[in-house]
Each structure stands twice: as structure tokens, then as C-alpha cells.
N, C-alpha and C positions, 0 to 999 in steps of 0.2 A: 675344605672341600677339594681344593686344587693342590694340596700338599704333595700328592704322589707325583705330580708333574715335575717338581724340582728334584725328585729322586732319580729321574731317568734322563739320560742325555743321548740316547741312541734310538732315534726315531726315523721312520721312513714314510714318505707320502706316496702311496701306490696309485699311479694314474692309470688305472684300468678303465679305459674309455673305449667303447666298442659300438660305433654307430651301426645303423641298419644295413648299410651297403657292404659291411665287412664279410669276406668269405670265411666259412667255417667259424661263424660267430659263436664264441664260448667253447669251442671244441678243445682248445688247448689249455683250458684252465684246470690246474691240478692243485687243489687246496693243500694236500699233504706236502707236495714238493715246495710250495711257497713257504709253509710253516717250517719245514726242515731247513730250507735255505736261510730263513731269517734266524733260526736258532744257531746255525753254524756261523753266521755273520755277526752274532752278538747283538742283534736288534732286539729292543725290549718294548717297542710300541709301533704299531702300524696304523696309518691313516688310510682308509679305504673309500673309494668313490662309491657312494650309495645312489646318487643322482647327478647326472652330468649336465653340461651346457646344452646338449642337444635335446634333453628331456628324457633320456634313457634312465630307467630305474633298475638297479641290480639286486632287487629283492621283490617278492610278490607284493603287488600294490594295486589299489583300485584306480590309480591315476598314473599318467606317464606312459612312455613306450616300454612294454615288457621285454625282459631279456630271457634267453633260453635257460639260463642257470640262475639259481639263487646264490650269487657270489658271497653275500654276507653270511647266509645260513650255512654254507659249506665251509667257509674259511674260519669263521669265528670260533667254533669248537676246537679246531686244530690249533689255533693260536692259544686258546685258554689252556689246553693240555700242556703247553710248553711255557706257560707263565708270561705270555706276550700280550700286552694290552691292545685294544682296538679303539680307534676314533673314527666316527662316521663323518664322511665329507658330503655336504649338500651344496650344490650350485643353487643359489637363490634367485637372483634377478636375471640370469641368462636361462632361457628355456624356450628354444625355438619350436618345440612341439606345442606346448600350451599357448604360446603367443601366436603361433600360426593358426590354431583353432579359434583363438579369441583375439583378433587384432585390436579390439578396443582396450585390451589389457596393457598394450605397449605404451611406454613413455614417448611423447611426440613433441616436436618443436612447434612454433607458432604457425607454420605452414601446414601442419599435420603430418610432416614427414617423420617416420619412426626413428627413434634414437637407436644407433647400432654401435657396437664395438667389434670391429672386424666382421665376421659373418653372423654375429649373434645380436638378436634384438634385446633391448633392455626393458624389463617389466616396470610398469608404474607401480610404486609402492602404495599409491592411493586407490588402486583398482581392486576388483574382486580377486585378483591374483593372490592377494594376501590370504584369503580363506583357503585357496587352493594349496599354497605351499605349507601353510600351518597344518592342514589336514594330512598332507603327504608326510610331513615330519612326525606327526602324532601316530600315524599308522606304523611307522618304523619303530618309534620309541616303545609302543605297546608290544612289539613282537620280539625285539632283540635287546639283550642286556650288554650294551657296550660301555666303554669307560668314558667316552667323551664325544663331543660334536664340534665340527669345524664348518662354519657357514661361510661360503664364498660369494663374491659379487654383491656386497652390501654397499649401496651408494652412500658415501660418507663425506668426501671432501669438497671444498669449493675451489675451483680453479686449480685442480690437482695436476701436477706434472706426472702423468700416468707412466711414462716411459721409465722414470727413475724410481718412483716410490711404489708403483704397483698398487695404488689405492684408487678404488672406483670413485669416479666423480659424479656428483649430483647433476642430473639434467636441470638446468636453471634458466627459465622455468620449465616444468613439465606441463605442457598445454593439453594433455589428454582430457577428455570430458570428465573422467572420474576425478582427476586432480583439480580441475576447475570447480567441480561441485564441492569437493572437500574444502577448498580454499574459501569459497563463498560461505559455506556453512560455518567455517571457523572464524571468518573475519567480517562477514557481512558485505564484502566488496567483490568486485569483478577482478579476476586475475589479470594483471597487466601483461600485454604481449611483449612490450619492449620496456622492461622496468628501468626506472632511474636507479642510481646507486642505493639510495635509501630503501626503495621498494625491493631491490634485489636482496638487501640485508634481511628484510622481513620475510621474503619468500624462502631464503635459505634457512632461516630459523624455523619457519613453519615446516619445511620439508624434512629438516633434521628431526623435528618432533614426530613426523610421520614414520620415519625410519626407526626411531627409538621405540615407538609403540609397536611396530611390527616385530622388532627384536624381542620385546617383552612378551608378545603373544607366542613367539616361537619358544622362548625360554620356558614359559608356563606349560606349553604342550609337552615339552620334554620332561620337565620336573614332575608332572603328574604321574609319570611312570618310572622315572629314574632321578630321584631327588639329589643323588650324589654325583651325577655325571658332570664332568668338566665341559664347559661350553665357551667357545671363542669364535671369532670370525676373522677373515682376512683384513689385515691392517688394524686389528684391535690394539688400541693403545699407541698407535703411530702418532707422529706429531700433528697430522692433519685429521685425526679422528675426533669429531666433536661430541661423541657419545661415551666412549670408553667404558662400556658396561660389561665386558667379558670377564671371565674368571682368570684369564691369563693374557699377557701381551704377546701378539703374534704378528710379525712383520716380515715381508719378503725382502731379501737382499741377495744380489746376484753378482757373481764374478763377471768381468774382472774388476768391479768396483769394490775392492776390498776395504778401502778407507770408509766407504758408506756402510759396509757391514760392521765395521768397528764402531762407527757413530751410532748405528741402530742398536747395537748390543749395549753400549754404555748408556744410551738414553733409556732403553728398556730396563736396565738394572735399577734405575732410579724409580721405577714405577711401583715398587713394593709388591708386585705380583710375580709369579713364575713367568718365564718368557721363553720364546723360541724365535730363532731366525730361520726362515725358510729359504732354501736354495735349490735350484734345479740340478739334477745330476747330468743333464744333457748339455752339449755345447750350444751356446746361443747362436742364432742365425741373424735375425734382423735387429733384435733388441734384447736386453738382458733376460727378461722373463720368458722369451720364446723358447728357451732351453727346457721348459717344463715338459714339452712333448717330443723332444729329440731322442732318437734311439742311440745315437753315438755319444758315449759318455765323456764327461770331463776327465782329464787325468786324475788319478787318485791323489797325487800331490796337491792339486788345487782343492779337491774336496776336503782333504785333511787340514789344509790351511783355513778354509772357511769354517770348519768345525772348531778349530783351535781359537779363532777370533771370538766366537760366541762363548766357548767354554771358559776362556780367561775372565769373562765377566759373569760367570755363574749360570749361563744359559745353555739351552739346547740348540742344536742345529737339526732341523727336519730336512732330510735329503729326498728329493724326488726319485722315483723309480718308474721307468716307462716299459711296460710289457708290450708284446705284440698285440694287435687289436683282437686277435683270436683268443687271447687269454694266456697264451704261452709266454714263457720268459726264457732268458738266456742265463745259464749257470754262471757265466762270467760276471753278471750283474751282482750276484750274491757274493762272489769272491771280492769284487771291488768294494762293496759295502763293508765286508769283513775287515779289509785293510784299513778302513776309516774307523770303524767302531770298536774293534778288539783292543787297540791301544787306549781308547777312551775308558774302557771298563777298568783299566788299571789305575787311572788317575782320578776317577770320580770321587773317592773318599776325600780328596784334597780340594774339591770344589764345593761340596755340599755345605751350606751354612756359612761359607766364607764371607766376610765383610770387607768392603773396600777401605783402604787407608789413603786419604787424599789430603793435599795441601791447597789445591786450587779448585774453585767452583766455576764451571762454565755454565752460565745462565742461558736456558732455552725456555723462556716463559711464554711459549706459544699459547694462543687462545683461539683454537680453531672454530669455536662456536660463537663466542662473543665478538672477536675481531677476525672474522673469517677470511678477509682479504689480506691479512698480514701474516698468516701462519707460515706460508712458504718462504716469504722474505726473511722472517726471523729464523727459521730452521736452516736456510741456506747459509746465512752468516755464521750461525753457531757451528755448522758442519765444517766450514773453512777454518774457524778458530780451533776446532777439535783437531784438525790435521796438524796445525802448528804445535799444539800441546803434545800430541803423540810423537812428533819428530823431535821435540825437546826432551822427551822421556820424563815429563813431569807426571806426578800422580794427581789425578783430577777426577771429579764427579761432574756429570751433567745434571744440573738441578733445574727443576721446573717451577719450584716454589722457593721463595727467598726467606722463609721463616727462620732457618737455622744456619746463618752464614758465619756465626762466630767460630766454628770449628776450622775455618779456612783462613789462610793468611793473604790470599789474593783471589779476586773475582774478575772474570772476563765477561764483558757485556757488549757483545758485538751486534749492532743493528737490532736490538730488542726494542722494537718501536712502540708496541702497545703495552704499557705498564700502568698499573693502578696506583693510586696515591699511597696505599699501604705498602706496595712494593718499593715505591720511591723512598718512603720513610725508612724502610729497613736497609736499603742500599746506602742511603745517606748516613745512617747511623753506623754502618759497617766501616765506612771510610773515616768518619769523624772520630771513631774510637781507635784508629790506628791501622786499619786495613788498607790494602792497595787495590785500586780499580783500574783496569784497562777497558776503556769504553770507546765505542766507534759508531759512526753513522748517525742515523736518526733515532738512536736509543732514547726513549722517554718522551719523544715528540708527540706521541698519541696516547690517549687514555686506554683503559682496558676494553672499551667498546670500539676502539679504532677511530675515535674522533680526534681531530687535530687540536693540540694545545696551542696557545699563542707563542710559547717558547718551550725549550727543553724543560721537562719536569725536574731534571737533575742539572740544570744549567749552573747552579751555584757550586756543585761538585766538579763539573767539567771545567769551570772557569771560563765558559764562553756562552754567548747567546746566539740564537738562530737568526740568520739573516735571510738567505734564500737558497734555493737549489740551483746549481749550475746547469745551464741549458744543455750543454753537450753531454755525450754519453761516455766520455773519458776525460781524464786530466793527467797531469804529470806531478809527481812528488819529488821535491829536491830536499835532501837531508842537509840541514844547516849545521847540525851538531857534529863536531869533528869526530867524536867517538863513534857515533852511529854511522857516519859516512864511511869510516874505516872498517867497521864490522860488516856493513851491508854493501853499499856502493856509493861512490861519489857522483855517479852519473844520474840522469833523470830516470825516474821509475814511472812507467806508464801504468796508470790505475784505470782498469777497464770497468766502469760502472758509475753509478750516481755518486756525486760528491756535493757537499753542502758548503756554503759560504758562512763562516762563523766569525763572531767578533769577541775578542778577549774582554772579560768583564772584571778581572781581578789582577793580582800580581802574578801572572802566569809566565812560565818560561817557554819561549817558542823554540822548537827543535827542528822544525821542517816547514817548508812552504809548499802550497798547492799552486800550480801554474795552469791556467786554462790554455786550451789549444788555440792556435792562431785561427783555426777554422773548424767548423763542425765536420763530423765524419760523413762525407757524402761521396758518391762516385765522381762528382765534378772536382773534388778537392784532394783526390788521392795522389800520393807520390809513389808511383809504381806499386800500387795496392797497399801502400803504407799510410800512416796517419800524419796529420799536420803537426808541425813543431810546436813547442810551448811558446807562449807569448809572455815575455818577462814583465810586461806592463799590467797583466791580469794576474796579480799575485795575492794570495790569501793565506791565512794561518793553516798549516798542514798537520802539525803535531804539537800539542801543548802539554805541559806538565804543570798541574795545579796542586798546591798544598791546601788541604781542606781538613781543618781540625788537626788531629794527630796523624792523619793518613795522607795518601797521595792519589791523584788520578791522572792517568795518561789518556789523552783524548785525541782520536783521529776523526776527521770529518767525513770519512767514507768507511765502508765495511771492507777490511782487507781480505783478499782472497789468498788461499794457501794450497790449492789443489791444482796440479797440472803445471806443465812447463811455462806457460805464459805468465804464471803468477810466482815465478821463482823469487823475485826480489821482494814482493810483499810478504811472501812466506818467510824469507830470511829476516825481514824487518820484524815480523811478529815474534820470531824466535829470539831475536836480539832483545826485544822488550821483555819477553818472558824471562830471559836469563837475568836481566837487571832487576826484575820485580821478585824473583825467587832465587836469591843468590846462594842459598844453601839448601838445595832440594833433598828430599828424602832418599832418592835413588839417583845415582849418576852411573854412567857407563861409557865404555869405549865403543859400544855398538853404534852403527851408523843410523841415521834416520831411516825409517822403514822397519825397524825392530820395535814393536809395541811392547811396553812393559807395564804390568799391572801388579801392584802390591796389595795383598789381602791378608786377613788374619782369621785364624780358627783357634779360638781359646788361647792355648799356650804356645802357638807356633805361627810364624809368618809363611805365606806361600807367595812366591814371586813368579809370575808368568812372563816368559819371553816368547813372543810370537814373531816369526820372521816373515814379513810380508814380501820379501824378495824371493821366498822359496819357490813360488810358481811363476817367476818372471819369464822363464823360457816357455811356459805353457806346454810343458811335456811332463813325463812322469819321473823326472830326476830333479830333486830339489836343489836349489842353489844353497850350498852350505857355507855359513860364515864361521870363521875360526878365531880362536884366542880372544874371547870376549871377557872383559873385566867389568864387574858390577860392584858398586859400593852402596851399602844400605845403612842408613842411619837408624839402627835398631832401637835406640833409646827413645827417639822421637816417635817411632812406630809403636811404642808401648811394650817393648821387649828388651830392656836394658842389659840383661845378662846373656843374651843370645851369643853363642860361640861356635855353633856347628851348623853346617849346611850340607844337604844331600840332594842329588838329582833324582827325580821320580819320572818314570818307573825305574830307570836304570841309567848309568853313566857316571862319569867321574868329574869332580870339581875340586879345586884347591881352595882352602879357606885360610884367611889370616885377618888380623885387625890392624887398622890404620886410622889414626886421628879420630878415635871414637866410633869408627864405622867398621862393619864387617865387610871384608873384601872377598868376593867370590870370583874365581877364574874358571871359565868353561872352555874346554878344548875346542868344542864345535857346537854350532847351533844350526840344526837342519830346518825344522818347521816349528816345533813347539817344545819348550823346555820348562819344567817346573822345578824351582829351587825351594826346598823346604828348609826353613831356618828355625832353629830351636835353641 
């Protein structure tokens, strides 16, 4: 059903939003000019607002605020003439018009105050608003033959960090009369005003079921008229999505958080579904997602970098486009889109169907429904480990399930707290049979429902048992191993975050010590806004190496952070451990950290992506070009032992030679994105 989505990588999200107060409302909308502009720019799919947060509908409809123009009816035939697909955008749980007419449809807290995100009320998914939005969608589906549907503002996550993940959070609990009645009908109990942790777990599970059933109703309404339409929603397949019922994975990722865009893309690649990373074309003001509605565009260099990050993992980048509220648009927008999309058209054949080639598995075993309070903690640790792996240029997959670890030589398990017994057995077997594991933090200390075990589930593999959690919110790490202290630093490393006290249980080798601070971090104990010194008398194991079966496990009692300047030393420590555990990587390079490398295979050829994250460092339209990059690829281990030629796509020169069984490729320069095709 969704196969066509993987064939297209040039998509635009048209934020045509025109509230009632706008002057000359709809007067500037020219469907032919839009369609021709998209054709010139090489766009092959356009996502169009059909219903917005205010309640405006941009097609003739019996509900919602009517618009002077049938935007969909006028634009759709012009796009079809030019072979451009259309996806219909619906705002679901934001609708200030409907929720203004029906205040009882709003989600409210225990005081009866309405839930709001910025200026927009949030609908209760347990209210009659369900019938309203399903009827609205079905009226559209019966009238227009579009290629897909994109549903926004679906309440999904628990305790969601909205600013970074752009995933709508559940009101917990929703105390509207309708939600109370649905809860009582479903459970036979009164909805708690101030739920205990166990009650909050049950409420979240119940509300997730409410959202899932609403999605099913919307899917059914669409498929009654368009059985082959692709359907997705904002944050579909994200790490905090407890439902994951869409046809494709669709997650927002915004500049300048390019490392997060990379993490999202690699995570999405492992979903087995087509995927897109969505990014605003406008410059962000207050927070990353605010650029969706900005008229001043990002530099094209930045947009090209964002598109390259997703493309290297086989995905699409959907780029926002903001017209004037009258419906008019600026020709410069189409020219900017063309500078992003026209080069992509040349390299798409080398992306379609390509499979990743990896030697390392980064486990992100999040369980956003079963262990809903753990998902963000688990994803955050995985995201930091991801950055260290990218900096070390290792070839890795982000895996959410541990069924097939035998293809990897090393596994990273950073703060994966909630693991099932079956997952523990597979990880234990992996190490026992000769694999290497880097584990950190409270990994395996909880079961798959988020309930505490008495000890680490993998304590025998780690070589330690759990003692307690250190009360302070930071500790110091002192590297005792001479080799590590030389590679990283001989001085104390401040570890900002939770740390555990562990006790060695076997014949483990201690490589570092954790030192608690002399005092907790408070305003009364600051040293010129700095932190207290380490207390040498409060000394605990900091890094241990345990031999388990035929394999090895390196264990740290905290989740090492690897993003941003304050984490420079823990990032360097992670890179040093990765270098020791993968001594002969598939790909090595002289490129600095910040150049992301992804090796893929298409039948009888390898395709190596080099993405220069430094390209947009100046935040202007001139990329920072790196020169004289050397890459060595172990082609035999990648399944292509006779490879001897390499070319740059779509154009450019590279020198090729062989050295110690590896193919050596020299690139004169790397601007934003280079593809090296090896055959």
C-alpha cells in the first residue's frame, strides 16, 4: 500500500493557513502558479492543509469555518496533470472553532481548566468531538481522490518533552465529564483526581486505547472511499508513540539539532516502514518547531544538509513551505526548494532499496505503552550513544528488538532500563557466544512493564550487582587505566546525571572510579557558580570489564552523555571504548567527527554516504567545505570482495587504490553530501 512513498524523496508541506481576520482572504491563491512552481522545483508530492488548528476547512464541508476558495478542488487537478501527488493534512485535536462552540468537548484538568497548547484548546478524545472529526474526514474522503492523509495533533506520549520531540502529550488525567464517563464505563471505577503512580499507569493505558480506537475510526472512514490511500500521523513510529499504527513512520526533526535528525532517521530506518523526517523551511524563533510558520526561510545549505541526513538512511525529508495568509506565495520559495530537490532527483536511484551494512547494534528497546515512564530516559541515553558512534564513523543500526543480534560484533546498551526476560536471554547469549557489550546505567534493572527488579537482570553479564543510587545529581569519574587516561584525560570528569553504586560480583577488571561530590549541588555550596570537589573517601567502581563466556562486557554505572561541549570528556571516553571494542571497522576515514558515514548495499554495488554536518555551521548559504578526505572500505567484509572501482554521484572526481585488503577512496572535497558508489 505505501510502497510509492519510498519511491519519492521530494516532498513539500504547504502550510496554507488563512484565519478569518486575514485581509484579501484567498485572493492570492493561484493553483496553476503553485503547480508550475512545484514542477520547476522537482517536487513530486505536496501535503496540503485541508483543516487547520483554528477550525478553517479549505474545501466545501458541512462543518468547520468555510473558506472563500476550494483550495483542494482547485489545486488537486493541477498537480495530477503534472504527476505530483497530494497528501491531505488534517488538524485533529486542535480546533478552536468546534471547541469554542462545544466547551464540554475540551480536555480539562481536575479543576476544570481547559488544556491548552499555546493559543489552542485540546480536544478530549473521549468526547463527541470524535464523531465530529470522523464525519469531517469522511466528507473529504468521499469528495477527493488524494494519495494520502496526514493527521496532526494526536495525543500520544506520556511525559513528552514537547520542545524537542514535537510529539503531542496526553492530558493525564483528562477530567472532562466525557472522559470520566468513559473511564467509569470501562473500569467500573471513579477517575482519580490525583492518581498514584500505579493509577497513572492504568489511566495512560486506558487513554492510549481511546486514541487508538479514534485512529481506527478515522482510518475506516478514509478506507471506505480510498482503500489504497497512505495514512499517517505526526510522530507516527516515534520512540514515544505507544500505538504505531500508521502506514509510514513520520517524525519531526528541526535544525539546528542535526544530530537529532540523524538519530530520528536511523531509528526510523529500522521500522521496516517507509519514513519521512519533517522539517520547517522557516528560521526558528522561540523553539525548533516554531519555524513551521516563519516566512523568512532557512539558508538552502541548511535545508540541503537536513535532506541529506534523511536520504543517507533511505528516507524522505518533507520541507515546510509558508505562503502568505492571502494564499499568495513568493517565487523565491520555489527556487529555494528547487536547489534542494533537483540534486536529489539525480541520486534517488542509489537510495531506493539500499540495505544498511552494520557491525554494531545500538539498542533502543523503548516500550512507550508498557513502560511509559521509561521511554524518554531510554531514548535519551540511546541518542547520546548514537552521537559517539557517528563521531567514530562506525557502521551501526539502531535496533528496537534483540531477536537478530548475531549479525553484529558489538552491542551498545546504554540506560535501557525496561527489558523483558526474553530480551535478557538474547543479550546474555550474544555475549556468551563471543560478542562484545558496552552497557551503562540502570540497564535491565526494570522489567518490560517498568517494575523494579531486585537486581540487574544482566548482573552476571555486567559483573556487578546493584547497590543504590547516589543521592547527588552529579559525580566525578577518574580513569585509573593508564591507556584510557592517556587517550581521554587523566583529570577528573564531571558526569552530570544519575549514577549508581555497584558492587563487583566476579573476577572483573576495574578501569575507573566514581567519586561522589563533597557536597550536593545547591546555591549554598557553590564555588563561584561551580560544583563541589570530589570526595576521595566516597569512592565506587566506575568502569569494569567482565569476561562472560567467550565474550566481554564493559559496564559504566551511569549513562554517558555525548552531545554538546559539557560532555566532551564522556564523549571521548565513549569513542575510546568503541575503538577498543571494534578494532577493525568496516570503514575508516581521515574525516573529522561531524562527518556522518553510512555504508549501504544495492545488489552488486555498495553505496557510501558522507554527510558533512559542518556544512551549515555558519548558518548562511555558503557550505563549509572539507578537503582531501580519505576513506578506507573493507569491501570483502561488506560482501563485495572483488570491488575495485569507485565513482562519485552525481558528479565529481575521486582517486581509488587498494591497501591491506581495503579499497581506498580519496575525495578532493566534501561540501554537504557525497555518494561513493563502489563496484
